[in-house]
C-alpha positions in Angstrom: 169.5 106.4 59.1 169.5 109.7 60.9 166.6 110.5 63.2 165.3 113.4 61.1 165.6 111.4 57.9 163.7 108.5 59.5 160.9 110.8 60.5 160.7 112.4 57.0 160.8 109.0 55.4 157.9 107.7 57.5 155.8 110.8 57.0 156.3 110.4 53.2 155.1 106.8 53.4 152.0 107.9 55.2 151.4 110.7 52.7 151.5 108.1 49.9 148.9 106.0 51.7 145.7 107.1 50.0 143.5 105.9 52.8 144.5 108.9 55.0 142.7 112.2 54.6 145.2 114.7 56.1 147.7 114.6 53.3 148.2 118.3 53.0 149.0 118.8 56.7 151.4 115.9 56.8 153.1 117.1 53.6 153.6 120.5 55.1 155.1 119.0 58.2 157.4 116.9 56.1 158.5 120.0 54.2 159.1 121.8 57.4 161.2 118.9 58.7 163.3 119.1 55.5 163.8 122.8 55.8 164.8 122.5 59.5 167.3 119.7 58.6 168.8 122.0 56.0 169.1 124.8 58.5 170.8 122.5 61.1 173.3 121.5 58.4 174.0 125.1 57.5 174.5 126.1 61.1 176.7 123.1 61.6 178.9 124.2 58.8 179.1 127.7 60.4 180.0 126.2 63.8 182.8 124.2 62.2 184.2 127.3 60.6 183.9 129.3 63.9 185.6 126.4 65.7 188.5 126.5 63.3 188.9 130.2 63.8 188.7 129.8 67.6 191.4 127.0 67.5 193.7 129.0 65.2 193.4 132.3 67.0 193.0 130.8 70.5 190.0 133.0 71.2 186.3 132.5 70.7 184.7 134.6 68.0 181.7 136.7 69.1 179.6 135.1 66.4 179.9 131.7 68.1 177.3 132.5 70.8 174.8 133.7 68.2 175.3 130.6 66.0 174.8 128.3 69.0 171.6 130.2 70.0 170.2 130.0 66.5 171.1 126.3 66.3 169.2 125.7 69.6 166.2 127.6 68.2 166.2 125.5 65.0 166.5 122.2 67.0 163.6 123.2 69.3 161.5 123.8 66.2 162.6 120.6 64.6 161.7 118.7 67.7 158.2 120.4 67.8 157.5 119.5 64.2 158.7 115.9 64.7 156.4 115.5 67.7 153.5 117.0 65.8 154.2 114.6 62.9 154.3 111.7 65.3 150.9 112.7 66.8 149.3 112.9 63.4 150.7 109.5 62.4 149.0 107.8 65.3 
């Protein structure tokens, strides 16, 4: 199981546990993790397309740098949300 999927799965398990009171906050974090995972997937698809272009043209497209920057932004946010979810699960 991928790291992100593992975190989302565990957050969902905690949300289902009725003995906890912070369901709404954990649910929001879980949704944010899902959204970030979708963004990482989309950026990955774009990077693959740009890599194909770079390999076929033997030059790096200008968009590649922007795509990598955006991916790093999404990954930093994903990490922050995962850390916050872990803190709330303790």
